[in-house]
LOLUMBA-218346 format. One record per atom (N, C-alpha, C): residue in one letter; x, y, z. Coordinates in steps of 0.001 Angstrom, whole numbers, padded with zeros to 6 digits, always signed. Example, Ala and Ser with C-alpha at 12.3 -4.5 7.8 and 13.67 -1.06 7.14 Angstrom:
a+013190-005690+007800a+012300-004500+007800a+013200-003300+007800s+012850-002250+007080s+013670-001060+007140s+012900+000030+007870
***
This chain:
m+031014-000921+016962m+030551-000849+018067m+029342-000229+018063g+028647-000058+016697g+027204+000056+016756g+026465+001405+017365q+025434+001834+016869q+024750+003022+017191q+024435+003045+018851r+024083+004143+018982r+023876+004494+020487r+022587+005057+020446c+021040+004441+021388c+020366+005124+021317c+020033+006751+021964k+019499+007481+021178k+019890+009046+021552k+019026+009238+022272a+017831+008342+023170a+017299+008332+024487a+017532+008240+025716c+018368+006888+025235c+019122+006295+026812c+020704+006218+026726g+020943+006468+025650g+022656+006301+025364g+022971+004995+025085h+022105+003599+025507h+022885+002434+025323h+023078+002349+024002r+024090+000997+023681r+024154+000476+022552r+023253-000168+021685d+022201+000338+020632d+021209-000248+019890d+021448-001718+019422k+020998-002544+020116k+021080-003915+019404k+020400-004754+018515f+018836-003971+018408f+018151-004995+018068f+017752-003923+016765d+017486-003999+015353d+017387-003781+014673d+015445-003965+014184f+015033-003089+014493f+013205-003264+013969f+012915-002302+012794r+011461-002786+012736r+010705-001548+011648r+009326-001763+012109v+009073-000501+012111v+007725-000151+012024v+006974+000760+010994p+005737+000994+010725p+005344+002179+009782p+005784+003295+010491d+005859+004097+009207d+006107+005539+009439d+005120+005826+010581d+003774+006104+010353d+003120+005800+011044d+002648+005777+012523i+002955+004992+012539i+003536+004414+014058i+004595+005153+014819w+005670+005114+014048w+006812+005848+014203w+006308+007220+014819f+005952+007928+014301f+005691+009283+014371f+004832+009305+015293a+003629+008634+015787a+002756+008617+016777a+003181+008168+018215v+004452+007043+018069v+005065+007031+019193v+006676+007866+019609v+007349+008095+019125v+008603+008586+019132v+008590+010500+019378p+009187+010519+020211p+008978+012148+020505p+009732+012895+019136v+009033+014085+019014v+009277+014786+017521v+010881+015237+017900e+011218+015488+018893e+013092+015588+018633e+014220+014523+018688l+013159+013555+018620l+013998+011891+018531l+013695+011719+017328q+012570+011724+016674q+012053+011150+015470q+012922+010794+013991d+014273+011711+014033d+015102+011128+012849d+016741+010983+013793k+016403+010112+014964k+017564+009662+015262k+017404+008198+015767v+018576+007825+016200v+018438+006200+016466v+017465+006146+018014v+016476+005458+017660v+015923+004951+019374v+016129+003503+019115c+016329+002984+020588c+016385+001420+020481c+015037+000775+020831l+014974-000461+020596l+013700-001047+020969l+012825-000704+022442a+013754-000965+023180a+013626-000783+024915a+013032+000608+024632c+013202+001642+024105c+012817+002842+024623c+011708+003055+023612f+011667+002430+022292f+010525+002681+021486f+009237+002224+022291d+009239+001052+023060d+008460+000058+023830d+007895+001224+025026d+009233+001726+025419d+008444+002367+026723d+007989+003738+026335f+007981+004347+025035f+007335+005375+024179f+006165+005039+024014a+005954+003676+023368a+004267+003410+022870a+003690+003034+023956a+004012+002444+025098a+003317+002151+026455a+002739+003932+027178e+003709+004586+027077e+003446+006140+027204e+002193+006719+026405r+002301+006505+025382r+001487+007440+024701r+000303+005906+024598r+000544+005155+024647r-000913+003592+024916r-000930+003535+023150v-000003+003226+022303v-000012+002807+021237v+000643+001444+020805d-000708+000917+020701d-000506-000932+020336d+000384-001363+018973y+002011-001419+019177y+002585-001770+017596y+002685-002778+017660a+002472-003540+018492a+002514-005267+018438a+002369-005878+016706t+001261-005481+016320t+001020-006337+015080t+001529-005736+013939r+001969-004083+014037r+002631-003778+013225r+004204-003644+013091l+005194-004314+013844l+006376-004624+013815l+006645-005529+012491s+007529-005119+012341s+008383-006035+010912s+008318-007529+011394t+008066-008276+010386t+007874-010153+010675t+009527-010298+011341s+010593-009204+010732s+011991-009613+011126s+012348-008855+011784l+013081-009097+013143l+013931-008333+014098l+015043-008971+014531w+016022-007993+013927w+017663-008468+014407w+018205-007891+015505f+018983-009047+016123f+020183-008986+017198f+021472-008854+016397a+022307-007385+016611a+023467-007683+016595a+024589-007307+017695g+025230-008681+018173g+025556-009198+019428g+027083-008456+018955a+028162-008624+020110a+029300-008656+020089a+030055-009685+019274a+029451-011089+019586a+030084-012208+018742a+029426-013042+017534a+027950-012507+017890a+026981-013064+016575a+025988-012402+016413t+024947-012313+014985t+023724-011689+014668t+022778-012627+014604f+021749-012626+014958f+020648-013348+015379f+019586-012985+014513e+018590-013534+013449e+017600-013021+013169e+016506-013754+013583f+015170-012932+014491f+013986-013782+015007f+012863-013415+013918r+012106-014032+013772r+010955-014223+013342r+009425-013555+013921v+008747-012651+014045v+007743-012357+014887v+006660-013357+013931t+006321-014386+014786t+005599-015263+014230t+003839-014858+014871t+003456-014220+016169t+002493-013888+016727t+002605-012847+017877a+002113-011438+017674a+002044-010662+018271a+000342-010580+019375v+001070-010375+020662v+000067-010209+021821v+000235-008792+022481s-000685-008228+022809s-000755-006786+022860s-000884-006977+024414a-000428-005944+025272a-000604-005773+026687a-001292-004985+026952d-002259-005704+027290d-003612-004645+027623d-004202-004977+029191
***
C-alpha cells in the first residue's frame, strides 16, 4: 500500500532526496523524522522561502499501483 505522508495523510507516491540541511530547514520539527510527501515538502519550502530546486537529487521515483517510474532531474528552475 505504500507509506502515508504524516503532514497530509495521502499516500506518498514519490521518493525524493534532498540534503539534510535542506530537509531540516524546510520540514517542521515535529515531522522531521517522519514521511513527508513531495507536495507537502514543496508547500513547506514555499512557506519558508527555501529554494530546494537545485538541491533535489538527480533521480525522482514515482511508485504507482501498476508501475514504477524513474525521472531524471536535468534542469531545476526556481519559482521566484
